[in-house]
C-alpha angles and dihedrals in degrees: 000000000000115000133193133231117230089255092054090047090052092050094049096047103033090233113129120247091240091053092050090051091049091050090050093048096047103031108018090243136155095033113226134187116224125228119217085260090059095247118141123243125189132200117242090245088067091073098072090041092056091044091052093047090050091048093053092044091052089049090058103264113142109258097236091050092047091052093046092052094047094045090048089050093236115153119221091252124145128167087239127072091201093052091046093054094044093048100044098032108033091165087075098094114208122233126202107234136170116252091248090059093045089051092049092051091047093052091048090052091046092052096045096044094047092045090056104020117108106219094324128195108239133200127178127184112199105173096220133035094239091059090054092047088056089057099032097105091049092049093048087057092047090050094055092081098032127106087226138340137196132190115204123198145123091284116187090198114004118197103269094205106111089205093060112117117241095030108231112230119194111218114215120240094260096048112125089215090068086080094047136088107204142168123186126181113183106194133140096231105041114007119181140175133184128178128178125186117207112233114233125247099048100113094128098041121111109259097245091049098052110124123236128186101228139195127176137173146176093202110126097220094048091048090049090053091050091049091048090053092051092045092054093048091050093044091051087057093056106271128123112244099153092121091054092051090051090050091048092051095054114105110269113255118225096267115203104221086176129186093264093055091044090050092049091050092048091052091052092050092050091049094051094043091050091051091048090056 
């Protein structure tokens, strides 16, 4: 079995030799075998582990927790897109927005991603069936150019046809995503994710004025984590999302969310927010 020196491990992972030594001293990771000479040698499987620990550390996860998760083999999967983004990417600061503003931002992201996205994977969480039905025609159009699409809600009677696009996924009564409004577009050229959690105690509020704590991002790794969360939720409910998981696990390409794209998205957001008012 081929092994790596600490220098080779550093080159392959982008983590400095001094950092690797510090991790080993303080946390017992990465695990090395010692030659009679005292030199460290690492198995090839250590490379993706170190890369994943570094990714989670850079996203804001505490180093000891990142190492514990990776060593235990636990994936950063939660049945909630909002919780996934807040846990793995704490730099995404939530904002409290009215539903009308959340809807405007969602539509702007949908338009921009599907205008630029090359065969994206799409997930939408709508809370209740009636909210999805209001957007169904729009989502059917978005799904036409997608690699796959799923609509998640508390469906009383989801369309049982597996060829329906988007696929309608009935969320059980205890599903955390029943309280969320989410949009995830996994695409190599313009990824995007938004998740909004409805604050409790708003039973008497007008629908458009309900308050949601909202995060959104165009960062490829954060979007991949959100897509992975959705794919696992959908798979647990009996749907095949293996292709999505494979796409989410691919190394993130250096996406150029350039100023022109950012400007176009901002213009769309302004337009939708203005119309909502």
